[in-house]
Structures are given as C-alpha cells and as structure tokens.
N, C-alpha and C positions, 0 to 999 in steps of 0.2 A: 298941488303937484305935488305925484308919488317921491319918496327917494327913492335910488336903486337898491335890490336887492342885494343886501352885505354880502350874504353864503355866496348869491350870483355875482359878485362882483371877483369874491377871492377866488373864485373858479378861473374865473375870463383873463384875469391880470396875469395870473401863472404860466395861464395857456399859448396865451400872445405872445411873451419875453418867450418861451420853451419854442414855439413856431417860427422865433426871429431865430435863433439859435440853429433849428434846422435848416433854417436856409440859409444863414452866412457858414457851414459846414458843405452844405454841397456846393455854394457855391467856389466853397475852395478844394474841393473835389476835382470839380474841374479847370484849374489854373496848371495850365504847365508846369515844369522845372523851372527853377532857375539858379543860376550857376553867379552867384552874390556876391561881390567884393564888400566880404563886411569887416566889421574896426579890430575884426583877430587875427583875416590873412597878412603874412609876414612877420605876423604875434606866435612865439608862443602859448598850445594850450593851456588854460589856468589848469593850479595845483591842484591834484582832486587825492580825495585817500575817501573808495567807498568799498561798498563790500562788494567781493565777486558775487554773480547771482545765483550758479551752481554749488558754492559751500559762506554760505557769506558770513561764516570765519575769519576768509581772509581777506584782509583788504587790497587791494592793486589800487598804487599808484604811479605817475609817468613812468619810474621807473622798472616796471613792469613791462612797459610796449616796448611793439618787435625795433629788432635790431635793422630793420628797412622799411620806405615808405608804408603806410595804412590808412586806411581808409576808419575815419572815427563817425559809428552810422547811431544814433538818436531816434528808437523805436520804444513801442508796446503794445500790450497784445486787444490794446481799447482801440488801435489806431489802423482804421480803413487802410487808409492811403499804404502803411507799412505792410499787412498783407497782401494788398497787391504789389509788392517792393521784393515779398520773400522770395518767389521762385527766382527771382534774376540776380539776389546776393549769393541763392545755393550754385547758379552758376560760375558767381565769382567765386567762391568757396571752393571748387571744384577743378578751379585752373590756377591755384594759389592765392588769391589776391587775398589780403589778408584784412579784415575785417572786426573792430572791437565793435564789440555792442555796449550804448548804454544805453539801460531798459529805464524807463524815463514816467515817473507817477506810477505804477505796475504792481498790482499785487505779485506776491514773489513764487504766490502757487498757482497763479494765475497765466504769470511769464511764465514760468517752466511747464508747466501743462502747453503750451501753442507752445514753446521748443522743443517738446517731448512729440505733441502732435505732425509737427511741419521740416524737422530737419532743423541742425543748429548749424548756421552760415557763419559764425562768427568766431575768432580763438576764444575767446570769448568774451563776456557780459558783465558789465559793471550794474549794480543797483544805487540807482540816485532816483530812489520812493521821496524827499522833499522836492528836488526837481533845483538843486542848488545852484549844483555844479551846468548846469542845463544853462540855467540863468548866465551864469559866467560864461561861457561859450556864444550867448548871445540870441539864444534858438526863439525862433516867432511858431515854431510848430511843428510837427512832428508828425514824421520826417525828417529828419535832415540827416547830412553828411560834411565828413571836414575830409580835408585831401593831409597826410603830416607825414613831417618826415623825420629821419628817425632823428633829428634834429631839437624836436619840441613843436617846430615851429609851423603851425597852419599853412597852406599853400593856394588852398579852393574848399570855398562853401560851398554845396549843394544844398539848397530847399527845394524838396518835396524830394520824391522819388529817384534812387537810381534806375533805369531802364535801358533799353534801346537805344532809342534817343539820345540820350546827350553820356552813354558811356565813352560813344569814340575822344571826348574830348575830359573824360576825366581817368580815359587807360593814357591819354597825352600825358595828361598831369603829372601824373605818377612815374611815369617814364622819367619824366624832364625831370622833378623829381629826385630822382636816384643817380643823375649825371652827377659825378662831384666836378665835374667838371664847371658848371656851371656857379655861379652868384643866386643869392639867392634872389635880388632880384631881378634875373633873367630867370626864374625859375616862376616866382611867378607872372610874367610877363607871356608863359610859357601855358600858362595853368587858366587865360583870361585874356588869349588872342581872339576866340570870338563874339568876345564880349562886345557890345555895344553905348 
C-alpha cells in the first residue's frame, strides 16, 4: 500500500483550512446587521488609554469623549464590510453625527492611507493594535458600533455595518439618549424597541 506523498499533504491541508476560512468570511458578509443587546448595554464603556491614530504620541481616554451622545465604531482598513460602511459614515459625519473610530488590529500606515484615500468620518480614531479594548467591548468582528451617552453608558450595540436599513433605529436611539428627561432604563428600551 502506497503512503500518501507528504509534500502533497503539506499543501492540501493548509489549502483546505484556507478554503474553509474564505467560505466562513463570505457567509458573514451576507448576514444582515443586528442590533444586539450585549452584556455591555446599560453598562459603562470599558476604560481605555489608546494612542490617537493621527498622532500616536497622544493618548486618548474616556475623558476625551464628546459631550454629546456619540457612536463608537470599530473598523479596520483590512475589513471589506468596513469599506462598504464607510460612505454612509461620511454622510453621518457631514450631518454632524459624532463618531469615534477604534482602528482594530491594523497597521498604522495602512489605516492612515485608507482614511487619506477615502476621507475621515471620525471625530478622531484611536489605535487598538493588540485588540484588547475591542475584546473588552465584546467585539465579535468588525465593523461593530456602540451608541454611547455622555455618561459613558452604552445604550446600543450594532453588529455589522451602519447603513440606510438600520439608521432610523440608531438615530432614534441617539435622540433618546440625548433626552435628559428619560431614565437610563427608558433610554435602553427606546434603543431596543424593535428587538424581538
């Protein structure tokens, strides 16, 4: 009985693994965006101390966040769905919606080149090279976004891209979060009124 050629096996096994990963990637691309009630909703954002993408000598903490409700968007120049989401984020930026970027596991030069080529929709982006902050957020994959109040509380977690299909619900959430007359519980309920 002939033994399988070891060289052939060393080629075939990685090829099969690569093919499985490609299939899994494209299966995720077709999935609709979800507005998720994650463990973070109703809780403060994790602490962070991350370098500013445009000036890595400067460190950003929660004290630097906007004094209005904002969207925290996790993105990467390597992320195809982030590329699809980007034009919509630019529209939101033009409308004055504050978006803070978290550049996830990216090369600095590639992230900066991406923003220079495609314009920058963010108030600023921080660099999460290790992915530790994204893990603290409970990130499942990029892009993901979070609606955050001025108190640092997360009110909504969006898995997947922000776009025309889900913007009305996110906009409703931002409006509710800005309403000082609502309790946190009512803000969370308003941000998840269409969840099933």
